[in-house]
C-alpha positions as CSV (number, residue, x, y, z in Angstrom):
1,M,81.9,87.5,101.9
2,A,84.3,89.4,99.8
3,Q,87.5,90.3,101.8
4,I,89.7,93.2,101.5
5,H,93.2,93.1,102.6
6,I,96.0,96.1,102.8
7,K,99.1,95.9,104.1
8,K,101.0,99.3,104.2
9,K,104.4,100.8,105.4
10,H,105.4,102.8,108.0
11,K,107.7,104.8,110.1
12,L,105.9,105.9,113.2
13,G,107.3,103.2,115.4
14,K,103.8,101.2,117.2
15,A,103.2,104.1,119.5
16,G,102.8,106.4,116.5
17,A,100.4,103.7,114.5
18,R,98.5,103.0,117.4
19,K,97.4,106.6,117.7
20,T,96.7,107.0,114.0
21,A,94.7,104.5,114.3
22,E,92.7,105.8,116.8
23,K,92.0,108.2,114.5
24,L,90.9,105.9,111.5
25,A,88.7,104.8,114.3
26,D,87.5,108.2,115.4
27,S,86.5,108.4,111.9
28,L,85.1,105.2,111.1
29,S,82.6,105.6,114.3
30,S,81.1,109.2,113.2
31,E,80.7,108.7,109.5
32,Y,79.7,104.4,109.6
33,N,78.5,104.7,113.1
34,A,81.1,101.2,113.3
35,K,81.8,100.0,116.7
36,C,85.3,100.1,117.8
37,K,87.3,98.3,120.4
38,W,91.3,97.5,120.7
39,V,92.5,93.8,121.6
40,E,95.8,93.7,121.9
41,D,97.6,95.3,119.3
42,D,94.4,94.4,117.2
43,L,92.0,97.2,116.5
44,V,88.3,95.6,115.8
45,F,85.5,97.2,114.7
46,S,82.3,95.9,113.0
47,S,79.5,98.0,111.5
48,T,76.4,97.1,109.2
49,G,77.5,95.1,106.9
50,V,80.9,95.0,107.6
51,K,83.5,93.7,110.2
52,G,87.4,94.1,110.2
53,K,90.4,94.3,111.5
54,L,93.2,96.8,112.0
55,H,96.8,95.1,113.3
56,I,99.8,97.5,114.5
57,A,102.9,96.2,114.1
58,D,106.4,98.2,114.6
59,E,106.7,99.1,110.7
60,D,103.3,98.2,109.2
61,V,99.4,98.0,109.5
62,E,97.6,95.7,108.2
63,I,93.5,95.8,107.4
64,K,91.3,92.8,107.1
65,V,87.8,93.7,106.3
66,D,84.9,91.1,105.2
67,L,82.1,92.5,103.5
68,G,78.8,91.8,103.5
69,L,76.2,90.2,100.9
70,M,74.7,94.0,100.0
71,L,78.6,95.1,100.6
72,R,80.2,93.3,97.8
73,P,79.5,95.2,94.9
74,L,81.0,97.9,96.4
75,K,84.5,96.3,97.1
76,S,87.0,98.2,94.9
77,K,85.2,101.4,96.0
78,I,85.7,100.7,99.4
79,E,88.9,99.5,99.4
80,S,90.3,102.5,97.7
81,G,88.8,104.8,100.2
82,I,90.2,102.8,102.7
83,V,93.9,103.2,101.0
84,A,93.2,107.0,100.4
85,Q,92.2,107.6,104.0
86,L,94.8,105.2,105.0
87,D,97.8,107.4,103.2
88,T,96.6,110.5,104.3
89,I,96.4,109.7,108.0
90,I,99.5,108.0,108.1
91,D,101.6,110.4,105.6
92,E,100.2,113.5,108.0
93,N,101.6,111.7,110.6
94,E,104.9,110.7,109.4
95,N,105.3,114.5,108.6
96,V,104.9,115.5,111.8
97,A,106.9,112.8,113.6
């Protein structure tokens, strides 16, 4: 499996980061029919050919994604899409806070 690992700092605090992650989960669910659930501070998600988790901490979020065989050729495109969406969601919420 191809893996994607992204870590991003934030200034939202754990509660704010969790709210932000909920927005990401909603987006994943609607756009990719992903199943998402919380396990303590981890948002665990899966869909056809992909599974992963987003870990929430006080000052950063960390995403680990495992891509199946069919999605390997799209790894860089998927990774840049995740980074862009994460940047947008975190930046929007930091500017509100």
